LUMGUTI-256598 format. One line per field, with one value per residue (C-alpha): residue number from 1; chain; x, y, z. Coordinates in steps of 0.1 Angstrom, whole numbers, plus 5000, padded with zeros to 4 digits. Example, Ala and Ser with C-alpha at 12.3 -4.5 7.8 and 13.67 -1.06 7.14 Angstrom:
! LUMGUTI-256598
k = [1 | 2] $
c = [A | A] $
east = [5123 | 5137] $
north = [4955 | 4989] $
up = [5078 | 5071] $
This chain:
! LUMGUTI-256598
k = [1 | 2 | 3 | 4 | 5 | 6 | 7 | 8 | 9 | 10 | 11 | 12 | 13 | 14 | 15 | 16 | 17 | 18 | 19 | 20 | 21 | 22 | 23 | 24 | 25 | 26 | 27 | 28 | 29 | 30 | 31 | 32 | 33 | 34 | 35 | 36 | 37 | 38 | 39 | 40 | 41 | 42 | 43 | 44 | 45 | 46 | 47 | 48 | 49 | 50 | 51 | 52 | 53 | 54 | 55 | 56 | 57 | 58 | 59 | 60 | 61 | 62 | 63 | 64 | 65 | 66 | 67 | 68 | 69 | 70 | 71 | 72 | 73 | 74 | 75 | 76 | 77 | 78 | 79 | 80 | 81 | 82 | 83 | 84 | 85 | 86 | 87 | 88 | 89 | 90 | 91 | 92 | 93 | 94 | 95 | 96 | 97 | 98 | 99 | 100 | 101 | 102 | 103 | 104 | 105 | 106 | 107 | 108 | 109 | 110 | 111 | 112 | 113 | 114 | 115 | 116 | 117 | 118 | 119 | 120 | 121 | 122 | 123 | 124 | 125 | 126 | 127 | 128 | 129 | 130 | 131 | 132 | 133 | 134 | 135 | 136 | 137 | 138 | 139 | 140 | 141 | 142 | 143 | 144 | 145 | 146 | 147 | 148 | 149 | 150 | 151 | 152 | 153 | 154 | 155 | 156 | 157 | 158 | 159 | 160 | 161 | 162 | 163 | 164 | 165 | 166 | 167 | 168 | 169 | 170 | 171 | 172 | 173 | 174 | 175 | 176 | 177 | 178 | 179 | 180 | 181 | 182 | 183 | 184 | 185 | 186 | 187 | 188 | 189 | 190 | 191 | 192 | 193 | 194 | 195 | 196 | 197 | 198 | 199 | 200 | 201 | 202 | 203 | 204 | 205 | 206 | 207 | 208 | 209 | 210 | 211 | 212 | 213 | 214 | 215 | 216 | 217 | 218 | 219 | 220 | 221 | 222 | 223 | 224 | 225 | 226 | 227 | 228 | 229 | 230 | 231 | 232 | 233 | 234 | 235 | 236 | 237 | 238 | 239 | 240 | 241 | 242 | 243 | 244 | 245 | 246 | 247 | 248 | 249 | 250 | 251 | 252 | 253 | 254 | 255 | 256 | 257 | 258 | 259 | 260 | 261 | 262 | 263 | 264 | 265 | 266 | 267 | 268 | 269 | 270 | 271 | 272 | 273 | 274 | 275 | 276 | 277 | 278 | 279 | 280 | 281 | 282 | 283 | 284 | 285 | 286 | 287 | 288 | 289 | 290 | 291 | 292 | 293 | 294 | 295 | 296 | 297 | 298 | 299 | 300 | 301 | 302 | 303 | 304 | 305 | 306 | 307 | 308 | 309 | 310 | 311 | 312 | 313 | 314 | 315 | 316 | 317 | 318 | 319 | 320 | 321 | 322 | 323 | 324 | 325 | 326 | 327 | 328 | 329 | 330 | 331 | 332 | 333 | 334 | 335 | 336 | 337 | 338 | 339 | 340 | 341 | 342 | 343 | 344 | 345 | 346 | 347 | 348 | 349 | 350 | 351 | 352 | 353 | 354 | 355 | 356 | 357 | 358 | 359 | 360 | 361 | 362 | 363 | 364 | 365 | 366 | 367 | 368 | 369 | 370 | 371 | 372 | 373 | 374 | 375 | 376 | 377 | 378 | 379 | 380 | 381 | 382 | 383 | 384 | 385 | 386 | 387 | 388 | 389 | 390 | 391 | 392 | 393 | 394 | 395 | 396 | 397 | 398 | 399 | 400 | 401 | 402 | 403 | 404 | 405 | 406 | 407 | 408 | 409 | 410 | 411 | 412 | 413 | 414 | 415 | 416 | 417 | 418 | 419 | 420 | 421 | 422 | 423 | 424 | 425 | 426 | 427 | 428 | 429 | 430 | 431 | 432 | 433 | 434 | 435 | 436 | 437 | 438 | 439 | 440 | 441 | 442 | 443 | 444 | 445 | 446 | 447 | 448 | 449 | 450 | 451 | 452 | 453 | 454 | 455 | 456 | 457 | 458 | 459 | 460 | 461 | 462 | 463 | 464 | 465 | 466 | 467 | 468 | 469 | 470 | 471 | 472 | 473 | 474 | 475 | 476 | 477 | 478 | 479 | 480 | 481 | 482 | 483 | 484 | 485 | 486 | 487 | 488 | 489 | 490 | 491 | 492 | 493] $
c = [A | A | A | A | A | A | A | A | A | A | A | A | A | A | A | A | A | A | A | A | A | A | A | A | A | A | A | A | A | A | A | A | A | A | A | A | A | A | A | A | A | A | A | A | A | A | A | A | A | A | A | A | A | A | A | A | A | A | A | A | A | A | A | A | A | A | A | A | A | A | A | A | A | A | A | A | A | A | A | A | A | A | A | A | A | A | A | A | A | A | A | A | A | A | A | A | A | A | A | A | A | A | A | A | A | A | A | A | A | A | A | A | A | A | A | A | A | A | A | A | A | A | A | A | A | A | A | A | A | A | A | A | A | A | A | A | A | A | A | A | A | A | A | A | A | A | A | A | A | A | A | A | A | A | A | A | A | A | A | A | A | A | A | A | A | A | A | A | A | A | A | A | A | A | A | A | A | A | A | A | A | A | A | A | A | A | A | A | A | A | A | A | A | A | A | A | A | A | A | A | A | A | A | A | A | A | A | A | A | A | A | A | A | A | A | A | A | A | A | A | A | A | A | A | A | A | A | A | A | A | A | A | A | A | A | A | A | A | A | A | A | A | A | A | A | A | A | A | A | A | A | A | A | A | A | A | A | A | A | A | A | A | A | A | A | A | A | A | A | A | A | A | A | A | A | A | A | A | A | A | A | A | A | A | A | A | A | A | A | A | A | A | A | A | A | A | A | A | A | A | A | A | A | A | A | A | A | A | A | A | A | A | A | A | A | A | A | A | A | A | A | A | A | A | A | A | A | A | A | A | A | A | A | A | A | A | A | A | A | A | A | A | A | A | A | A | A | A | A | A | A | A | A | A | A | A | A | A | A | A | A | A | A | A | A | A | A | A | A | A | A | A | A | A | A | A | A | A | A | A | A | A | A | A | A | A | A | A | A | A | A | A | A | A | A | A | A | A | A | A | A | A | A | A | A | A | A | A | A | A | A | A | A | A | A | A | A | A | A | A | A | A | A | A | A | A | A | A | A | A | A | A | A | A | A | A | A | A | A | A | A | A | A | A | A | A | A | A | A | A | A | A | A | A | A | A | A | A | A | A | A | A | A | A | A | A | A | A | A | A | A | A | A | A | A | A | A | A | A | A | A | A | A | A | A | A | A | A | A | A | A | A | A] $
east = [6182 | 6201 | 6207 | 6244 | 6239 | 6213 | 6235 | 6264 | 6241 | 6228 | 6264 | 6275 | 6246 | 6251 | 6288 | 6280 | 6253 | 6229 | 6196 | 6173 | 6188 | 6186 | 6150 | 6143 | 6160 | 6141 | 6108 | 6110 | 6086 | 6106 | 6135 | 6116 | 6127 | 6163 | 6163 | 6148 | 6179 | 6203 | 6191 | 6203 | 6232 | 6265 | 6297 | 6331 | 6338 | 6304 | 6290 | 6254 | 6235 | 6221 | 6255 | 6273 | 6247 | 6255 | 6292 | 6287 | 6267 | 6240 | 6206 | 6188 | 6199 | 6192 | 6156 | 6153 | 6163 | 6140 | 6111 | 6117 | 6119 | 6086 | 6068 | 6079 | 6075 | 6111 | 6129 | 6160 | 6193 | 6201 | 6222 | 6245 | 6282 | 6307 | 6342 | 6354 | 6326 | 6308 | 6270 | 6246 | 6240 | 6278 | 6285 | 6256 | 6271 | 6306 | 6294 | 6277 | 6244 | 6215 | 6189 | 6202 | 6203 | 6166 | 6157 | 6173 | 6156 | 6122 | 6126 | 6137 | 6107 | 6083 | 6094 | 6100 | 6137 | 6160 | 6190 | 6225 | 6238 | 6267 | 6285 | 6321 | 6339 | 6374 | 6389 | 6367 | 6344 | 6306 | 6278 | 6279 | 6317 | 6315 | 6287 | 6307 | 6338 | 6317 | 6305 | 6269 | 6246 | 6215 | 6228 | 6239 | 6204 | 6188 | 6210 | 6204 | 6166 | 6166 | 6184 | 6160 | 6130 | 6143 | 6156 | 6191 | 6220 | 6240 | 6277 | 6293 | 6326 | 6340 | 6373 | 6384 | 6418 | 6431 | 6418 | 6393 | 6359 | 6327 | 6336 | 6371 | 6357 | 6331 | 6358 | 6382 | 6354 | 6347 | 6310 | 6296 | 6261 | 6273 | 6293 | 6261 | 6241 | 6267 | 6268 | 6230 | 6226 | 6253 | 6235 | 6201 | 6215 | 6236 | 6268 | 6301 | 6317 | 6353 | 6368 | 6405 | 6413 | 6441 | 6440 | 6469 | 6488 | 6482 | 6454 | 6423 | 6392 | 6405 | 6436 | 6416 | 6391 | 6419 | 6436 | 6403 | 6403 | 6367 | 6363 | 6327 | 6337 | 6365 | 6339 | 6316 | 6344 | 6354 | 6318 | 6312 | 6344 | 6334 | 6298 | 6311 | 6340 | 6365 | 6400 | 6405 | 6438 | 6453 | 6490 | 6491 | 6513 | 6505 | 6530 | 6541 | 6546 | 6518 | 6497 | 6467 | 6487 | 6509 | 6479 | 6461 | 6492 | 6496 | 6460 | 6466 | 6435 | 6439 | 6405 | 6413 | 6446 | 6427 | 6403 | 6432 | 6449 | 6416 | 6409 | 6444 | 6443 | 6409 | 6422 | 6457 | 6474 | 6506 | 6504 | 6532 | 6545 | 6581 | 6578 | 6588 | 6569 | 6586 | 6593 | 6610 | 6582 | 6568 | 6543 | 6565 | 6582 | 6548 | 6534 | 6563 | 6559 | 6522 | 6532 | 6507 | 6519 | 6489 | 6498 | 6534 | 6524 | 6501 | 6528 | 6553 | 6528 | 6518 | 6555 | 6562 | 6531 | 6539 | 6576 | 6585 | 6616 | 6602 | 6621 | 6632 | 6662 | 6654 | 6656 | 6632 | 6643 | 6644 | 6667 | 6642 | 6639 | 6618 | 6640 | 6645 | 6607 | 6602 | 6627 | 6614 | 6579 | 6592 | 6576 | 6596 | 6573 | 6578 | 6616 | 6614 | 6593 | 6619 | 6648 | 6630 | 6621 | 6656 | 6671 | 6647 | 6653 | 6691 | 6690 | 6713 | 6694 | 6706 | 6711 | 6736 | 6723 | 6715 | 6685 | 6684 | 6688 | 6714 | 6693 | 6698 | 6682 | 6705 | 6703 | 6665 | 6661 | 6681 | 6662 | 6630 | 6647 | 6639 | 6665 | 6649 | 6653 | 6689 | 6696 | 6680 | 6702 | 6734 | 6725 | 6717 | 6750 | 6770 | 6753 | 6758 | 6793 | 6783 | 6801 | 6773 | 6774 | 6776 | 6793 | 6777 | 6762 | 6729 | 6724 | 6718 | 6751 | 6733 | 6749 | 6741 | 6759 | 6745 | 6709 | 6713 | 6727 | 6699 | 6674 | 6691 | 6693 | 6723 | 6716 | 6719 | 6751 | 6765 | 6754 | 6772 | 6804 | 6804 | 6798 | 6824 | 6850 | 6842 | 6844 | 6875 | 6857 | 6864 | 6831 | 6825 | 6820 | 6830 | 6813 | 6788 | 6755 | 6740 | 6731 | 6764 | 6753 | 6775 | 6772 | 6789 | 6769 | 6737 | 6745 | 6750 | 6719 | 6700 | 6717 | 6728 | 6760 | 6763 | 6764 | 6789 | 6811 | 6808 | 6819 | 6848 | 6859 | 6856 | 6876 | 6904 | 6906 | 6907 | 6931 | 6905 | 6906 | 6870 | 6853 | 6845 | 6845 | 6828 | 6797 | 6766 | 6747 | 6730 | 6764 | 6758 | 6787 | 6792 | 6801 | 6771 | 6747 | 6764 | 6759 | 6724 | 6715 | 6734 | 6750 | 6780 | 6790 | 6794 | 6812 | 6837 | 6841] $
north = [4273 | 4244 | 4213 | 4221 | 4257 | 4248 | 4220 | 4246 | 4270 | 4243 | 4232 | 4268 | 4275 | 4240 | 4247 | 4281 | 4265 | 4292 | 4278 | 4305 | 4303 | 4265 | 4267 | 4291 | 4266 | 4236 | 4254 | 4267 | 4245 | 4251 | 4232 | 4201 | 4177 | 4188 | 4185 | 4151 | 4140 | 4157 | 4150 | 4114 | 4118 | 4105 | 4123 | 4108 | 4103 | 4086 | 4116 | 4127 | 4157 | 4140 | 4125 | 4158 | 4176 | 4151 | 4156 | 4193 | 4187 | 4210 | 4200 | 4226 | 4213 | 4177 | 4188 | 4207 | 4176 | 4153 | 4177 | 4181 | 4143 | 4138 | 4165 | 4152 | 4116 | 4108 | 4080 | 4096 | 4078 | 4073 | 4041 | 4044 | 4046 | 4068 | 4056 | 4057 | 4036 | 4064 | 4069 | 4094 | 4076 | 4070 | 4107 | 4118 | 4098 | 4109 | 4145 | 4137 | 4151 | 4134 | 4155 | 4143 | 4107 | 4111 | 4126 | 4098 | 4071 | 4089 | 4092 | 4055 | 4044 | 4065 | 4049 | 4014 | 4016 | 3996 | 4018 | 4005 | 4006 | 3981 | 3989 | 4000 | 4026 | 4021 | 4030 | 4004 | 4029 | 4023 | 4042 | 4025 | 4028 | 4065 | 4071 | 4055 | 4075 | 4107 | 4097 | 4102 | 4079 | 4092 | 4082 | 4048 | 4043 | 4052 | 4027 | 4000 | 4006 | 4008 | 3975 | 3958 | 3972 | 3961 | 3928 | 3937 | 3922 | 3953 | 3951 | 3957 | 3940 | 3950 | 3969 | 3997 | 4001 | 4014 | 3983 | 4004 | 3989 | 4001 | 3988 | 4002 | 4037 | 4035 | 4029 | 4054 | 4080 | 4071 | 4065 | 4039 | 4042 | 4033 | 4004 | 3992 | 3995 | 3975 | 3948 | 3947 | 3945 | 3918 | 3897 | 3900 | 3892 | 3863 | 3880 | 3877 | 3911 | 3916 | 3929 | 3919 | 3931 | 3956 | 3986 | 3998 | 4011 | 3982 | 3997 | 3976 | 3982 | 3972 | 3992 | 4023 | 4020 | 4021 | 4049 | 4068 | 4059 | 4045 | 4018 | 4011 | 4003 | 3981 | 3962 | 3959 | 3944 | 3919 | 3909 | 3905 | 3884 | 3862 | 3856 | 3848 | 3826 | 3850 | 3853 | 3891 | 3905 | 3921 | 3921 | 3931 | 3961 | 3988 | 4002 | 4026 | 3995 | 4006 | 3979 | 3977 | 3977 | 4005 | 4027 | 4018 | 4029 | 4060 | 4070 | 4064 | 4041 | 4015 | 4000 | 3992 | 3976 | 3954 | 3944 | 3934 | 3914 | 3897 | 3889 | 3876 | 3854 | 3839 | 3832 | 3820 | 3848 | 3864 | 3902 | 3921 | 3944 | 3952 | 3960 | 3995 | 4016 | 4037 | 4064 | 4038 | 4040 | 4010 | 4004 | 4007 | 4038 | 4054 | 4044 | 4061 | 4091 | 4092 | 4091 | 4062 | 4039 | 4016 | 4010 | 4004 | 3978 | 3961 | 3958 | 3945 | 3920 | 3908 | 3903 | 3884 | 3862 | 3854 | 3850 | 3878 | 3899 | 3934 | 3960 | 3987 | 4002 | 4008 | 4043 | 4059 | 4082 | 4111 | 4089 | 4088 | 4056 | 4045 | 4057 | 4090 | 4096 | 4084 | 4110 | 4137 | 4131 | 4132 | 4099 | 4081 | 4051 | 4044 | 4048 | 4022 | 3999 | 4000 | 3994 | 3966 | 3949 | 3954 | 3938 | 3908 | 3903 | 3907 | 3937 | 3966 | 3998 | 4026 | 4055 | 4077 | 4078 | 4113 | 4120 | 4141 | 4174 | 4160 | 4153 | 4123 | 4109 | 4125 | 4159 | 4156 | 4145 | 4175 | 4198 | 4185 | 4191 | 4155 | 4144 | 4110 | 4101 | 4115 | 4091 | 4062 | 4068 | 4071 | 4040 | 4020 | 4031 | 4021 | 3987 | 3979 | 3993 | 4020 | 4053 | 4078 | 4107 | 4139 | 4163 | 4159 | 4190 | 4191 | 4212 | 4242 | 4236 | 4228 | 4201 | 4187 | 4211 | 4240 | 4229 | 4221 | 4255 | 4270 | 4250 | 4262 | 4226 | 4223 | 4186 | 4177 | 4198 | 4178 | 4145 | 4154 | 4165 | 4133 | 4111 | 4129 | 4125 | 4088 | 4081 | 4102 | 4125 | 4162 | 4181 | 4208 | 4240 | 4268 | 4259 | 4284 | 4274 | 4290 | 4322 | 4325 | 4314 | 4291 | 4276 | 4304 | 4331 | 4312 | 4304 | 4341 | 4350 | 4326 | 4343 | 4309 | 4314 | 4277 | 4267 | 4295 | 4282 | 4246 | 4257 | 4277 | 4249 | 4223 | 4245 | 4249 | 4212 | 4203 | 4231 | 4247 | 4284 | 4294 | 4319 | 4350 | 4377 | 4360 | 4378 | 4361 | 4373 | 4400 | 4412 | 4400 | 4387 | 4374 | 4408 | 4424 | 4399 | 4399 | 4437 | 4434 | 4409 | 4431 | 4399 | 4411 | 4375 | 4366 | 4398 | 4392 | 4355] $
up = [1996 | 1981 | 2001 | 2005 | 2015 | 2041 | 2054 | 2057 | 2075 | 2098 | 2105 | 2113 | 2137 | 2153 | 2159 | 2174 | 2195 | 2184 | 2196 | 2181 | 2147 | 2148 | 2157 | 2128 | 2104 | 2117 | 2119 | 2083 | 2064 | 2032 | 2048 | 2058 | 2031 | 2034 | 2072 | 2070 | 2050 | 2073 | 2108 | 2110 | 2085 | 2097 | 2087 | 2078 | 2115 | 2120 | 2140 | 2137 | 2151 | 2183 | 2191 | 2185 | 2208 | 2236 | 2230 | 2232 | 2264 | 2251 | 2265 | 2246 | 2212 | 2224 | 2232 | 2200 | 2179 | 2199 | 2196 | 2159 | 2154 | 2174 | 2155 | 2121 | 2131 | 2124 | 2142 | 2156 | 2157 | 2193 | 2193 | 2163 | 2171 | 2155 | 2144 | 2179 | 2191 | 2209 | 2211 | 2228 | 2261 | 2265 | 2260 | 2282 | 2311 | 2302 | 2305 | 2337 | 2324 | 2340 | 2322 | 2288 | 2301 | 2311 | 2277 | 2259 | 2280 | 2277 | 2239 | 2236 | 2257 | 2237 | 2204 | 2218 | 2212 | 2235 | 2244 | 2241 | 2277 | 2277 | 2245 | 2249 | 2229 | 2215 | 2249 | 2266 | 2283 | 2287 | 2305 | 2339 | 2341 | 2332 | 2357 | 2386 | 2375 | 2376 | 2411 | 2400 | 2420 | 2402 | 2368 | 2382 | 2396 | 2363 | 2344 | 2369 | 2368 | 2330 | 2327 | 2351 | 2333 | 2299 | 2312 | 2300 | 2321 | 2330 | 2325 | 2359 | 2355 | 2322 | 2323 | 2300 | 2284 | 2317 | 2334 | 2354 | 2362 | 2381 | 2416 | 2412 | 2404 | 2431 | 2458 | 2443 | 2444 | 2480 | 2473 | 2496 | 2482 | 2447 | 2461 | 2478 | 2446 | 2427 | 2453 | 2455 | 2417 | 2415 | 2442 | 2426 | 2391 | 2403 | 2391 | 2410 | 2413 | 2404 | 2437 | 2433 | 2398 | 2395 | 2371 | 2349 | 2379 | 2402 | 2423 | 2434 | 2455 | 2489 | 2485 | 2473 | 2501 | 2526 | 2508 | 2511 | 2548 | 2544 | 2569 | 2559 | 2523 | 2537 | 2558 | 2527 | 2506 | 2533 | 2539 | 2502 | 2498 | 2527 | 2515 | 2480 | 2490 | 2475 | 2490 | 2492 | 2480 | 2511 | 2502 | 2465 | 2458 | 2433 | 2409 | 2437 | 2459 | 2482 | 2499 | 2523 | 2556 | 2544 | 2536 | 2569 | 2589 | 2567 | 2573 | 2610 | 2611 | 2639 | 2632 | 2596 | 2607 | 2632 | 2603 | 2581 | 2609 | 2617 | 2580 | 2574 | 2605 | 2595 | 2560 | 2570 | 2552 | 2565 | 2561 | 2545 | 2572 | 2561 | 2524 | 2514 | 2489 | 2462 | 2488 | 2511 | 2537 | 2555 | 2583 | 2614 | 2600 | 2593 | 2627 | 2645 | 2623 | 2632 | 2669 | 2673 | 2701 | 2699 | 2662 | 2670 | 2696 | 2672 | 2645 | 2671 | 2685 | 2651 | 2641 | 2672 | 2669 | 2632 | 2639 | 2615 | 2621 | 2621 | 2601 | 2626 | 2609 | 2572 | 2561 | 2535 | 2507 | 2532 | 2553 | 2582 | 2603 | 2633 | 2661 | 2643 | 2642 | 2677 | 2690 | 2667 | 2679 | 2715 | 2724 | 2750 | 2752 | 2715 | 2720 | 2748 | 2727 | 2698 | 2722 | 2739 | 2706 | 2693 | 2724 | 2724 | 2687 | 2689 | 2665 | 2669 | 2665 | 2642 | 2666 | 2648 | 2612 | 2599 | 2578 | 2546 | 2565 | 2589 | 2620 | 2641 | 2674 | 2700 | 2683 | 2681 | 2717 | 2728 | 2704 | 2721 | 2755 | 2765 | 2791 | 2795 | 2758 | 2760 | 2789 | 2771 | 2740 | 2760 | 2780 | 2748 | 2732 | 2763 | 2766 | 2729 | 2726 | 2702 | 2701 | 2703 | 2678 | 2699 | 2676 | 2641 | 2627 | 2607 | 2576 | 2597 | 2615 | 2647 | 2671 | 2705 | 2727 | 2707 | 2712 | 2749 | 2756 | 2736 | 2756 | 2788 | 2801 | 2824 | 2831 | 2795 | 2792 | 2821 | 2805 | 2772 | 2790 | 2811 | 2781 | 2760 | 2788 | 2793 | 2756 | 2750 | 2727 | 2725 | 2724 | 2698 | 2718 | 2694 | 2662 | 2649 | 2633 | 2601 | 2619 | 2637 | 2672 | 2694 | 2729 | 2750 | 2733 | 2738 | 2775 | 2781 | 2761 | 2785 | 2814 | 2827 | 2848 | 2856 | 2819 | 2812 | 2840 | 2827 | 2792 | 2804 | 2827 | 2799 | 2775 | 2801 | 2808 | 2771 | 2761 | 2739 | 2732 | 2738 | 2714 | 2734 | 2707 | 2677 | 2665 | 2651 | 2621 | 2642 | 2653 | 2689 | 2709 | 2745 | 2761 | 2744 | 2759 | 2793 | 2795 | 2781 | 2809 | 2834 | 2847 | 2868 | 2876 | 2840 | 2832 | 2860 | 2852] $
């Protein structure tokens, strides 16, 4: 065959990854001279057969080319870069193929070739960076061992175009063994690791370790910083405005919070505790959402100790705020903590604001059937001259009197009526929610004569015509439920 035809045939079988046909072409003695000219030839993109085989992640073709080169005593190109700066070892690590990495190292050793292990491609990527990105500790070990054996200082700090670097990827991949390997290599090689550098979206190792909720990596980073006189970044925010204390609270990890507080105290750093991220969330808000009273206490104590006015009223994008979450989580101790802190700090708590679906503390407290929180809210409103919201409806058209009749709680019904009377507010007692239910219907459904009497009495005293015939979405109405319950007293009343 002519050179061009054989090259076309080889190209076709190569693209099709047809191993048997490739073997036939390579083993045909008539093709030897032509193959010798082709095997290391680089095309217009700078690619050559071995490089392409690693790009294809085809170990059989890699073996075939290496075996052929050994048999014919050809020195195979294994370090040349293409136009994008890529080379076989880089692609082998990018493809996460440890067997190809081993083949390349073995071939290089056999022919006394020193492999390129630090060269970056046009995107700034290099083998160790790719190995950490791929979370492959075996390849990382191979590269470290190879660099030590060949006395090559391994690049462990270089960033790619996205500003990522090995320690960044090791923490992002949550791989403590790779983190330890990098620290150990850096120590033995007298290299200071980059531990504070931020990537293109502002993330950095400590922030990532906390995001991954990995306290062991957090400890390693703090220990490394201390031993190397590095002031660790503990307040820097990412492009999403996230920061270490934020993630520690979000991950509900009290031990990491304590580590951050301890480190900040020892290094005379004031922790960010009020900053909101892009979703409007901040540590205290998250701690109340997580229903973690110990965390709430830690944040309050830290704020008092550092003379910081703690943010206790800010709403996130969903319009949630600390008191909202404390009532939603049904946690009276956190409610008390917030009220106590607000009083001592001369802050007026938001107690009426509605979130994105229209809920608010009093409505939530009644939904949770928690009379103690209801009393706390009423007491706080009275002491701070706030008119408590007792009629607002949420997106489902639910409102306080609706929920307390549904919960069958006569004491809360009495509290609402008493508060309404003292505050000169007329209670909503007839409004129907999204499925058509309303207080009188619910009270009869619960077979609660006392609540029925209270509602009728309240309506009479306030000149309200009580709904007694309205049907809900299931076509149920007061007389229907009274007869279903066989409650003669309600029927007669």
